[in-house]
GUTORBA-798493 format. One line per field, with one value per residue: x, y, z of N, C-alpha, C, O in turn; residue number from 0. Coordinates in steps of 0.05 Angstrom, whole numbers, padded with zeros to 5 digits. Example, Ala and Ser with C-alpha at 12.3 -4.5 7.8 and 13.67 -1.06 7.14 Angstrom:
<sites>
nX: c(00264|00257)
nY: c(-00114|-00045)
nZ: c(00156|00142)
caX: c(00246|00273)
caY: c(-00090|-00021)
caZ: c(00156|00143)
cX: c(00264|00258)
cY: c(-00066|00001)
cZ: c(00156|00157)
oX: c(00285|00268)
oY: c(-00066|00023)
oZ: c(00169|00161)
num: c(0|1)
</sites>
This chain:
<sites>
nX: c(00017|00005|00030|-00006|-00005|00049|00089|00160|00214|00280|00313|00367|00387|00377|00346|00319|00291|00256|00226|00200|00171|00136|00109|00084|00048|-00001|00002|00055|00114|00172|00229|00279|00314|00270|00249|00207|00167|00157|00137|00088|00063|00057|00018|-00023|-00031|-00009|-00010|00022|00025|00071|00138|00194|00259|00310|00357|00408|00427|00480|00483|00459|00491|00545|00589|00612|00660|00674|00709|00672|00623|00583|00564|00514|00494|00428|00417|00451|00467|00443|00481|00529|00536|00539|00589|00627|00687|00706|00659|00644|00682|00672|00617|00593|00542|00516|00536|00523|00467|00454|00471|00432|00388|00339|00360|00420|00409|00369|00396|00436|00409|00369|00360|00384|00358|00309|00286|00279|00244|00200|00185|00167|00134|00162|00214|00286|00324|00299|00300|00355|00369|00341|00365|00417|00412|00404|00402|00359|00364|00325|00297|00259|00209|00204|00253|00310|00311|00325|00312|00305|00314|00279|00234|00217|00190|00123|00076|00039|00071|00081|00113|00151|00165|00149|00100|00120|00174|00243|00285|00350|00400|00431|00453|00497|00518|00584|00615|00660|00664|00616|00576|00545|00490|00448|00391|00346|00285|00273|00222|00202|00189|00190|00235|00234|00232|00201|00204|00250|00309|00349|00407|00443|00494|00521|00585|00631|00693|00690|00638|00568|00532|00483|00439|00408|00349|00318|00261|00235|00185|00148|00107|00062|00099|00170|00201|00228|00246|00234|00224|00254|00304|00314|00329|00378|00428|00485|00479|00501|00491|00465|00422|00371|00363|00363|00315|00280|00289|00269|00215|00201|00212|00171|00126|00060|00057|00023|00023|00034|-00009|-00013|-00020|00025|00046|00016|-00005|00017|00059|00091|00107|00137|00178|00200|00220|00259|00294|00312|00338|00380|00405|00423|00460|00496|00515|00540|00582|00616|00673)
nY: c(-00024|00047|00101|00154|00223|00265|00315|00325|00338|00359|00372|00415|00413|00390|00425|00452|00408|00397|00444|00439|00393|00412|00451|00419|00390|00340|00314|00309|00270|00239|00212|00163|00113|00089|00038|00016|00054|00068|00019|00016|00063|00050|00011|00041|00044|00083|00153|00203|00274|00303|00285|00283|00280|00256|00229|00245|00281|00311|00316|00271|00230|00182|00144|00134|00107|00100|00094|00084|00086|00076|00114|00123|00151|00169|00162|00123|00066|-00003|-00036|-00008|-00014|-00069|-00080|-00053|-00050|-00031|-00025|-00078|-00100|-00074|-00079|-00134|-00153|-00117|-00116|-00170|-00171|-00134|-00162|-00201|-00175|-00172|-00168|-00156|-00109|-00081|-00074|-00039|00008|00017|00046|00051|00088|00097|00046|00040|00082|00068|00020|-00034|-00092|-00139|-00126|-00125|-00091|-00067|-00108|-00114|-00063|-00059|-00102|-00083|-00039|00013|00084|00130|00187|00244|00300|00361|00413|00430|00422|00380|00311|00251|00183|00124|00058|00022|00051|00068|00036|00027|00002|-00031|-00013|00034|00086|00125|00170|00234|00263|00308|00304|00284|00229|00227|00203|00142|00118|00074|00039|00016|-00038|-00080|-00153|-00172|-00218|-00234|-00245|-00257|-00287|-00309|-00331|-00328|-00299|-00330|-00300|-00243|-00235|-00213|-00221|-00278|-00297|-00270|-00265|-00229|-00233|-00212|-00226|-00214|-00219|-00232|-00246|-00297|-00313|-00311|-00255|-00236|-00204|-00188|-00202|-00196|-00194|-00200|-00197|-00230|-00209|-00150|-00110|-00103|-00131|-00134|-00193|-00198|-00230|-00276|-00253|-00241|-00289|-00301|-00297|-00332|-00368|-00419|-00449|-00494|-00549|-00555|-00503|-00475|-00492|-00470|-00416|-00411|-00421|-00378|-00332|-00324|-00324|-00305|-00271|-00250|-00282|-00260|-00277|-00304|-00319|-00348|-00366|-00393|-00383|-00425|-00446|-00400|-00391|-00437|-00428|-00381|-00400|-00435|-00401|-00370|-00409|-00422|-00372|-00363|-00405|-00389|-00340|-00357|-00385|-00347|-00304)
nZ: c(00000|-00007|00031|00066|00045|00064|00098|00095|00136|00154|00208|00233|00284|00352|00381|00339|00319|00361|00360|00311|00322|00361|00331|00293|00322|00340|00292|00277|00272|00298|00265|00258|00242|00218|00209|00237|00236|00181|00155|00183|00165|00111|00114|00130|00184|00213|00203|00198|00191|00184|00177|00217|00207|00244|00240|00224|00260|00294|00349|00368|00357|00364|00407|00472|00513|00578|00641|00680|00655|00597|00542|00496|00436|00414|00359|00343|00306|00304|00280|00288|00342|00345|00324|00353|00384|00434|00464|00465|00499|00547|00557|00540|00531|00498|00442|00433|00437|00396|00351|00344|00326|00278|00212|00171|00136|00166|00214|00198|00190|00228|00294|00362|00396|00368|00371|00426|00438|00407|00431|00421|00442|00433|00421|00423|00450|00497|00537|00545|00563|00612|00641|00645|00675|00653|00639|00610|00573|00560|00524|00522|00513|00566|00586|00603|00623|00661|00655|00690|00663|00686|00696|00647|00608|00598|00580|00527|00471|00496|00532|00580|00554|00534|00488|00466|00472|00461|00452|00473|00489|00515|00576|00608|00664|00680|00709|00748|00748|00727|00693|00632|00587|00529|00505|00454|00424|00358|00319|00259|00214|00225|00257|00307|00379|00401|00451|00494|00535|00578|00618|00673|00716|00779|00803|00856|00884|00862|00872|00861|00874|00864|00816|00752|00715|00654|00613|00547|00494|00517|00549|00553|00555|00561|00620|00687|00720|00779|00824|00812|00809|00862|00881|00863|00890|00907|00867|00824|00780|00797|00787|00814|00833|00786|00763|00800|00792|00740|00749|00783|00751|00714|00742|00756|00712|00655|00594|00526|00471|00406|00335|00326|00375|00430|00499|00531|00499|00492|00544|00554|00518|00540|00589|00569|00542|00585|00615|00581|00576|00628|00633|00593|00614|00662|00640|00620|00632)
caX: c(00000|00019|00022|-00019|00013|00061|00112|00185|00233|00305|00324|00396|00394|00356|00327|00302|00273|00235|00208|00183|00152|00115|00093|00067|00027|-00006|00008|00084|00126|00201|00238|00308|00318|00245|00242|00182|00146|00150|00118|00061|00052|00048|-00006|-00042|-00035|00000|-00012|00032|00025|00098|00160|00218|00281|00331|00378|00434|00434|00505|00478|00448|00510|00570|00591|00634|00665|00690|00715|00648|00597|00582|00543|00507|00475|00402|00417|00471|00454|00448|00506|00552|00539|00546|00617|00644|00705|00708|00634|00644|00699|00660|00589|00589|00513|00507|00539|00509|00439|00452|00475|00408|00366|00330|00379|00439|00398|00356|00416|00451|00393|00354|00376|00376|00338|00284|00275|00269|00221|00177|00177|00153|00136|00180|00240|00309|00338|00288|00310|00383|00371|00332|00384|00441|00405|00410|00387|00352|00362|00307|00295|00235|00204|00207|00281|00320|00308|00337|00292|00315|00300|00258|00210|00213|00171|00098|00054|00041|00081|00078|00137|00149|00172|00126|00096|00136|00201|00260|00305|00376|00422|00428|00477|00497|00541|00604|00625|00674|00651|00590|00574|00520|00482|00421|00381|00318|00273|00265|00199|00215|00184|00198|00261|00229|00233|00177|00212|00278|00317|00376|00415|00468|00501|00542|00604|00653|00708|00681|00611|00546|00518|00456|00439|00383|00338|00298|00247|00220|00170|00131|00084|00056|00124|00193|00199|00247|00236|00246|00224|00277|00328|00318|00339|00403|00451|00496|00472|00524|00482|00453|00398|00346|00360|00356|00286|00266|00290|00250|00188|00197|00214|00146|00103|00042|00058|00004|00038|00020|-00017|-00018|-00023|00049|00052|-00004|00007|00034|00083|00108|00118|00159|00201|00212|00236|00282|00312|00324|00357|00404|00419|00437|00484|00516|00527|00558|00605|00634|00690)
caY: c(00000|00073|00117|00180|00245|00277|00333|00314|00359|00349|00394|00416|00410|00380|00448|00455|00385|00401|00465|00427|00374|00428|00464|00399|00380|00312|00303|00307|00245|00237|00188|00159|00092|00087|00011|00010|00074|00067|-00002|00024|00082|00037|-00003|00061|00042|00109|00172|00229|00295|00312|00268|00298|00261|00264|00209|00256|00301|00306|00314|00244|00210|00177|00124|00141|00085|00109|00074|00078|00089|00077|00132|00117|00170|00156|00155|00102|00043|-00029|-00046|00005|-00027|-00097|-00082|-00034|-00066|-00021|-00032|-00107|-00106|-00062|-00089|-00153|-00158|-00098|-00128|-00196|-00165|-00122|-00183|-00217|-00159|-00174|-00176|-00134|-00083|-00068|-00066|-00017|00033|00020|00058|00043|00107|00092|00021|00044|00100|00053|00002|-00058|-00112|-00161|-00115|-00136|-00072|-00062|-00127|-00108|-00038|-00066|-00119|-00068|-00015|00037|00109|00141|00216|00256|00329|00372|00441|00435|00417|00352|00293|00224|00163|00097|00039|00009|00068|00078|00020|00029|-00015|-00039|00010|00058|00092|00150|00192|00251|00267|00331|00299|00270|00213|00238|00184|00121|00116|00048|00037|-00005|-00048|-00106|-00177|-00178|-00238|-00226|-00260|-00253|-00309|-00304|-00347|-00309|-00304|-00336|-00279|-00215|-00234|-00204|-00242|-00291|-00295|-00264|-00261|-00218|-00239|-00201|-00237|-00199|-00237|-00221|-00267|-00322|-00320|-00294|-00241|-00227|-00197|-00179|-00218|-00181|-00211|-00186|-00215|-00247|-00194|-00126|-00094|-00117|-00129|-00147|-00216|-00191|-00253|-00293|-00238|-00243|-00316|-00306|-00298|-00359|-00386|-00429|-00468|-00518|-00556|-00549|-00474|-00466|-00496|-00451|-00390|-00411|-00418|-00351|-00311|-00320|-00327|-00282|-00255|-00260|-00282|-00254|-00299|-00297|-00342|-00364|-00377|-00389|-00377|-00447|-00447|-00377|-00395|-00456|-00414|-00363|-00416|-00446|-00379|-00363|-00430|-00419|-00347|-00367|-00422|-00373|-00320|-00371|-00395|-00325|-00294)
caZ: c(00000|-00008|00054|00062|00039|00088|00094|00105|00144|00166|00224|00236|00312|00370|00387|00316|00317|00382|00350|00290|00334|00373|00310|00279|00340|00340|00266|00273|00282|00295|00251|00257|00222|00203|00203|00249|00228|00152|00149|00194|00147|00086|00120|00140|00213|00222|00182|00207|00170|00181|00187|00225|00205|00263|00239|00219|00280|00307|00378|00375|00347|00379|00429|00490|00532|00600|00662|00696|00641|00568|00533|00468|00424|00406|00331|00338|00293|00316|00269|00301|00368|00341|00316|00368|00400|00462|00477|00469|00523|00571|00560|00519|00525|00478|00415|00431|00431|00369|00330|00341|00316|00250|00192|00166|00127|00188|00234|00187|00189|00253|00316|00390|00406|00356|00381|00453|00438|00396|00452|00412|00464|00425|00413|00438|00467|00524|00557|00551|00579|00639|00654|00649|00692|00637|00643|00584|00575|00540|00526|00511|00518|00594|00594|00601|00646|00659|00663|00693|00645|00701|00695|00620|00593|00613|00570|00499|00455|00514|00548|00596|00537|00528|00460|00457|00480|00442|00466|00465|00493|00535|00593|00620|00682|00676|00735|00745|00760|00716|00671|00620|00563|00518|00488|00445|00403|00337|00301|00234|00193|00232|00271|00334|00399|00412|00479|00497|00563|00583|00645|00683|00742|00793|00817|00872|00896|00851|00881|00851|00896|00854|00788|00740|00693|00640|00593|00526|00477|00533|00559|00539|00553|00574|00649|00705|00735|00805|00842|00805|00816|00891|00887|00848|00907|00911|00844|00809|00760|00809|00773|00828|00835|00760|00759|00817|00778|00717|00760|00794|00731|00699|00761|00757|00687|00634|00569|00501|00454|00378|00318|00326|00401|00451|00526|00541|00483|00498|00571|00551|00504|00559|00607|00555|00537|00610|00622|00564|00582|00653|00627|00578|00632|00680|00624|00613|00653)
cX: c(00017|00011|00008|00003|00024|00083|00137|00204|00258|00319|00355|00405|00371|00336|00308|00282|00250|00216|00190|00163|00129|00097|00074|00045|00024|00001|00038|00095|00156|00207|00268|00313|00294|00235|00216|00160|00138|00132|00089|00048|00042|00022|-00029|-00049|-00025|-00001|-00003|00031|00053|00118|00184|00241|00305|00355|00406|00443|00460|00502|00469|00467|00531|00567|00616|00636|00684|00695|00690|00622|00602|00559|00539|00487|00451|00402|00439|00456|00460|00475|00530|00557|00548|00576|00636|00661|00706|00682|00634|00661|00685|00633|00583|00560|00504|00512|00525|00479|00436|00454|00450|00384|00362|00351|00398|00427|00384|00376|00433|00435|00378|00372|00366|00355|00311|00270|00264|00245|00196|00166|00160|00156|00155|00208|00262|00321|00325|00297|00338|00385|00362|00353|00410|00436|00412|00393|00383|00348|00344|00307|00270|00232|00208|00235|00287|00314|00319|00317|00306|00300|00277|00232|00202|00191|00145|00077|00059|00047|00078|00103|00131|00157|00148|00124|00111|00165|00216|00281|00332|00399|00414|00454|00475|00522|00558|00614|00639|00656|00624|00593|00546|00515|00454|00414|00353|00311|00262|00239|00210|00210|00196|00226|00258|00230|00205|00180|00242|00285|00345|00383|00442|00472|00524|00559|00625|00666|00698|00653|00591|00532|00490|00458|00411|00375|00316|00287|00233|00205|00149|00105|00080|00080|00146|00192|00223|00234|00247|00245|00247|00303|00335|00330|00365|00428|00460|00491|00498|00516|00470|00426|00372|00341|00353|00326|00270|00266|00271|00221|00182|00196|00188|00121|00086|00042|00040|00018|00021|00012|-00022|-00019|00002|00053|00029|00011|00026|00060|00102|00121|00141|00183|00215|00230|00261|00303|00326|00345|00383|00419|00435|00462|00505|00530|00547|00583|00624|00651|00692)
cY: c(00025|00089|00143|00201|00257|00296|00320|00337|00346|00371|00392|00413|00398|00401|00453|00433|00388|00423|00455|00408|00390|00441|00444|00388|00350|00298|00299|00282|00246|00211|00186|00138|00087|00058|00002|00028|00071|00044|00004|00044|00070|00022|00015|00057|00067|00128|00200|00249|00306|00292|00285|00279|00271|00246|00221|00277|00294|00302|00287|00222|00204|00157|00131|00119|00096|00087|00065|00078|00088|00094|00127|00137|00156|00148|00135|00077|00017|-00040|-00034|-00007|-00056|-00100|-00064|-00049|-00057|-00028|-00062|-00114|-00097|-00075|-00109|-00159|-00140|-00109|-00154|-00191|-00153|-00142|-00199|-00201|-00163|-00184|-00152|-00108|-00067|-00058|-00042|00009|00038|00031|00050|00062|00102|00067|00025|00061|00086|00033|-00021|-00079|-00135|-00151|-00125|-00116|-00067|-00082|-00121|-00084|-00043|-00082|-00103|-00043|00011|00060|00121|00172|00227|00286|00338|00401|00449|00430|00387|00337|00266|00204|00136|00078|00026|00025|00077|00063|00017|00009|-00022|-00014|00036|00061|00118|00174|00208|00256|00290|00328|00283|00254|00220|00217|00163|00120|00089|00046|00013|-00013|-00075|-00129|-00184|-00198|-00235|-00242|-00253|-00276|-00302|-00326|-00328|-00318|-00308|-00316|-00252|-00213|-00223|-00228|-00252|-00292|-00290|-00257|-00251|-00223|-00225|-00211|-00222|-00218|-00222|-00244|-00295|-00330|-00301|-00282|-00231|-00220|-00188|-00198|-00201|-00197|-00193|-00207|-00231|-00234|-00168|-00107|-00110|-00112|-00143|-00170|-00214|-00214|-00272|-00279|-00241|-00270|-00322|-00308|-00326|-00378|-00393|-00450|-00493|-00524|-00549|-00519|-00463|-00469|-00477|-00423|-00389|-00408|-00390|-00329|-00304|-00322|-00301|-00264|-00267|-00259|-00273|-00279|-00289|-00322|-00360|-00378|-00372|-00386|-00400|-00449|-00424|-00380|-00415|-00444|-00395|-00378|-00427|-00424|-00370|-00384|-00427|-00393|-00349|-00384|-00406|-00353|-00334|-00380|-00372|-00317|-00264)
cZ: c(00000|00016|00047|00057|00065|00080|00107|00112|00157|00182|00226|00265|00328|00376|00363|00313|00337|00373|00329|00301|00348|00352|00296|00296|00338|00313|00260|00285|00277|00281|00251|00235|00205|00198|00217|00239|00199|00145|00159|00176|00121|00090|00129|00169|00227|00198|00191|00184|00165|00193|00193|00227|00222|00261|00236|00239|00295|00337|00387|00366|00368|00402|00446|00511|00553|00620|00677|00681|00611|00560|00503|00458|00413|00377|00324|00327|00308|00306|00282|00328|00366|00336|00331|00389|00430|00477|00484|00494|00548|00578|00538|00512|00502|00450|00412|00425|00403|00347|00325|00331|00286|00231|00186|00156|00149|00209|00224|00187|00216|00276|00343|00401|00394|00366|00409|00454|00427|00415|00443|00434|00458|00417|00432|00458|00494|00545|00565|00569|00608|00654|00661|00666|00678|00646|00615|00587|00552|00544|00512|00518|00548|00604|00591|00626|00640|00671|00666|00674|00659|00699|00667|00605|00610|00605|00541|00482|00471|00531|00564|00579|00529|00498|00448|00464|00459|00459|00455|00467|00514|00550|00609|00638|00675|00704|00731|00756|00749|00693|00659|00594|00555|00500|00479|00425|00382|00324|00273|00212|00201|00245|00299|00353|00406|00442|00480|00526|00564|00613|00650|00712|00754|00809|00832|00886|00887|00858|00870|00874|00889|00825|00778|00717|00680|00617|00573|00509|00491|00542|00544|00537|00567|00604|00663|00719|00763|00825|00837|00813|00845|00899|00874|00866|00912|00888|00829|00789|00771|00796|00787|00830|00808|00755|00776|00804|00755|00727|00769|00772|00718|00716|00761|00733|00666|00607|00546|00487|00425|00361|00318|00353|00420|00478|00535|00525|00489|00525|00569|00538|00523|00579|00594|00550|00563|00619|00606|00570|00608|00649|00612|00596|00651|00666|00617|00637|00651)
oX: c(00041|-00013|00009|00026|00009|00094|00135|00210|00256|00334|00367|00429|00349|00312|00285|00258|00227|00192|00166|00140|00106|00072|00052|00026|00044|00005|00045|00086|00165|00194|00281|00318|00296|00215|00205|00138|00114|00113|00070|00023|00021|00006|-00051|-00071|-00032|00005|-00020|00035|00058|00114|00193|00243|00317|00373|00425|00464|00461|00517|00470|00461|00535|00545|00638|00617|00708|00685|00688|00601|00622|00536|00558|00465|00453|00389|00444|00436|00480|00490|00551|00580|00562|00588|00659|00650|00706|00683|00624|00654|00686|00627|00569|00554|00485|00492|00516|00468|00418|00440|00447|00362|00380|00360|00393|00435|00387|00374|00443|00448|00376|00396|00343|00337|00290|00246|00243|00226|00174|00142|00140|00178|00162|00224|00256|00327|00340|00303|00345|00401|00374|00359|00423|00455|00424|00372|00402|00330|00347|00315|00259|00251|00216|00240|00273|00313|00322|00307|00317|00276|00257|00210|00182|00174|00145|00061|00082|00030|00074|00112|00110|00157|00128|00143|00116|00180|00204|00293|00337|00415|00394|00476|00455|00544|00549|00622|00632|00637|00610|00610|00526|00534|00438|00430|00337|00327|00243|00235|00226|00226|00210|00239|00277|00229|00188|00160|00257|00269|00363|00366|00460|00456|00544|00549|00635|00653|00697|00645|00595|00521|00476|00476|00393|00392|00297|00302|00221|00212|00133|00084|00092|00081|00140|00183|00236|00212|00266|00263|00260|00321|00358|00340|00374|00448|00444|00499|00514|00532|00465|00410|00353|00319|00338|00312|00249|00246|00258|00205|00161|00181|00183|00099|00096|00028|00041|00025|-00004|00025|-00034|-00020|00001|00063|00022|00035|00047|00081|00126|00144|00162|00206|00240|00252|00283|00327|00350|00366|00405|00444|00457|00483|00529|00554|00569|00604|00647|00645|00706)
oY: c(00024|00092|00151|00198|00259|00294|00305|00354|00325|00387|00371|00412|00397|00396|00457|00437|00382|00421|00461|00406|00381|00442|00451|00376|00335|00274|00288|00274|00251|00191|00206|00145|00081|00054|-00019|00019|00071|00047|-00003|00043|00077|00020|00006|00066|00073|00121|00218|00242|00317|00283|00300|00263|00291|00247|00208|00290|00272|00287|00280|00198|00219|00153|00134|00113|00100|00064|00042|00070|00098|00091|00128|00140|00133|00129|00130|00068|00015|-00052|-00047|-00011|-00066|-00120|-00060|-00060|-00074|-00035|-00070|-00133|-00110|-00081|-00103|-00170|-00147|-00112|-00161|-00206|-00161|-00140|-00209|-00212|-00158|-00207|-00130|-00087|-00043|-00036|-00027|00031|00061|00025|00042|00053|00104|00067|00014|00056|00091|00028|-00027|-00083|-00150|-00167|-00133|-00123|-00064|-00074|-00123|-00083|-00032|-00076|-00110|-00028|00028|00057|00122|00180|00220|00296|00325|00413|00471|00432|00372|00348|00258|00207|00126|00081|00020|00014|00090|00075|00006|00000|-00019|00003|00057|00043|00130|00197|00197|00253|00292|00348|00269|00265|00219|00214|00165|00120|00083|00050|-00008|00005|-00090|-00124|-00200|-00196|-00235|-00251|-00244|-00283|-00291|-00337|-00313|-00341|-00292|-00314|-00240|-00192|-00223|-00251|-00237|-00289|-00305|-00245|-00263|-00218|-00225|-00206|-00216|-00232|-00201|-00260|-00314|-00352|-00277|-00295|-00220|-00228|-00183|-00208|-00192|-00211|-00172|-00230|-00245|-00247|-00164|-00090|-00128|-00091|-00161|-00167|-00228|-00216|-00282|-00291|-00243|-00273|-00345|-00320|-00343|-00401|-00376|-00468|-00512|-00506|-00538|-00510|-00443|-00451|-00467|-00409|-00368|-00395|-00379|-00310|-00281|-00322|-00279|-00244|-00291|-00237|-00277|-00300|-00268|-00344|-00384|-00401|-00348|-00386|-00394|-00454|-00428|-00372|-00411|-00450|-00394|-00369|-00427|-00429|-00364|-00377|-00430|-00394|-00339|-00377|-00409|-00350|-00323|-00382|-00378|-00324|-00251)
oZ: c(00006|00022|00024|00064|00085|00058|00127|00094|00169|00170|00222|00269|00318|00376|00368|00306|00331|00378|00329|00291|00346|00356|00289|00285|00334|00312|00239|00307|00255|00286|00246|00212|00181|00185|00209|00233|00193|00130|00147|00172|00110|00071|00136|00178|00250|00176|00192|00160|00143|00216|00175|00246|00216|00278|00244|00236|00307|00350|00411|00368|00388|00413|00435|00525|00548|00617|00686|00692|00601|00569|00488|00469|00404|00370|00300|00338|00323|00321|00286|00336|00383|00344|00323|00408|00448|00501|00505|00509|00569|00601|00519|00491|00488|00434|00390|00409|00388|00327|00303|00328|00270|00234|00196|00165|00151|00219|00241|00185|00224|00276|00346|00415|00409|00371|00416|00469|00436|00417|00456|00445|00477|00406|00455|00481|00514|00567|00588|00588|00626|00677|00681|00671|00690|00659|00599|00602|00529|00565|00494|00528|00554|00628|00579|00648|00617|00693|00647|00671|00647|00701|00663|00592|00632|00621|00531|00479|00459|00544|00562|00590|00518|00484|00424|00462|00442|00477|00431|00448|00528|00538|00621|00630|00666|00719|00714|00771|00761|00676|00673|00581|00571|00483|00495|00411|00388|00318|00264|00193|00184|00243|00314|00345|00414|00457|00467|00540|00552|00630|00634|00730|00740|00827|00823|00900|00903|00852|00869|00891|00905|00811|00794|00703|00694|00603|00580|00509|00478|00543|00523|00519|00583|00613|00651|00730|00771|00842|00856|00823|00853|00921|00873|00857|00920|00889|00822|00782|00756|00793|00775|00829|00806|00745|00767|00804|00750|00714|00763|00775|00711|00706|00765|00733|00661|00597|00545|00490|00422|00372|00312|00353|00425|00479|00545|00537|00491|00529|00582|00545|00524|00585|00606|00553|00563|00628|00617|00570|00611|00660|00618|00595|00655|00678|00609|00660|00668)
num: c(0|1|2|3|4|5|6|7|8|9|10|11|12|13|14|15|16|17|18|19|20|21|22|23|24|25|26|27|28|29|30|31|32|33|34|35|36|37|38|39|40|41|42|43|44|45|46|47|48|49|50|51|52|53|54|55|56|57|58|59|60|61|62|63|64|65|66|67|68|69|70|71|72|73|74|75|76|77|78|79|80|81|82|83|84|85|86|87|88|89|90|91|92|93|94|95|96|97|98|99|100|101|102|103|104|105|106|107|108|109|110|111|112|113|114|115|116|117|118|119|120|121|122|123|124|125|126|127|128|129|130|131|132|133|134|135|136|137|138|139|140|141|142|143|144|145|146|147|148|149|150|151|152|153|154|155|156|157|158|159|160|161|162|163|164|165|166|167|168|169|170|171|172|173|174|175|176|177|178|179|180|181|182|183|184|185|186|187|188|189|190|191|192|193|194|195|196|197|198|199|200|201|202|203|204|205|206|207|208|209|210|211|212|213|214|215|216|217|218|219|220|221|222|223|224|225|226|227|228|229|230|231|232|233|234|235|236|237|238|239|240|241|242|243|244|245|246|247|248|249|250|251|252|253|254|255|256|257|258|259|260|261|262|263|264|265|266|267|268|269|270|271|272|273|274|275|276|277|278|279|280|281|282|283|284)
</sites>
């Protein structure tokens, strides 16, 4: 199908983009990689009157790897993160997640900021951001603010990002002793996660003191499996404790159902992905 008619603008700065967003009102839509928005427009599921292309804004570009923090500009592509050697050393979960996103053409155009703002319930980055305790920086007419990933994802395609705000960057803490992994079962057509699990285990003196487990593709939005997280201290791959973690991670969560996976199948996939992610994380040093 052909999308409805729209105006296309390419601002030269974040301030200009915010001005155009305010001027366009409800009909204006920000676009970076466009891999989620443009298909929706072709199907007439979205019909913005103005597209504001922010993909080339210098203020949204760049990756900075410091001793305590990795900072990623919102317009950074999945491919840039997949192949960034410094990021791989500091946060191996990032390139591991990027590598599993869709296919090379999508990874070369799609951006981390766009994926987070779109908040597809089956997207990969939300699980990684939750497991890594990322902070998401946004800006708007009322100024700038920082949103913990825990507070960012609100519901089905719903985030804490205001309609007049723009996602600027992601900040992720770096700390020693962390072992991390991401596993997902890919939908054969879309490449999205039917169920995906990110695990970060915190180790000190050879012992797991805790960690984080984040799930995507399973419910209306990505979430932390906090009951399971509370049982991670002392975990070393014991079979009985693994089964307990699998039980706790999905306890009380209503799974999505669709033509590809009903509730029972999706739950089994989630358990399997968690089992594999835990084993992968324990195997890393």
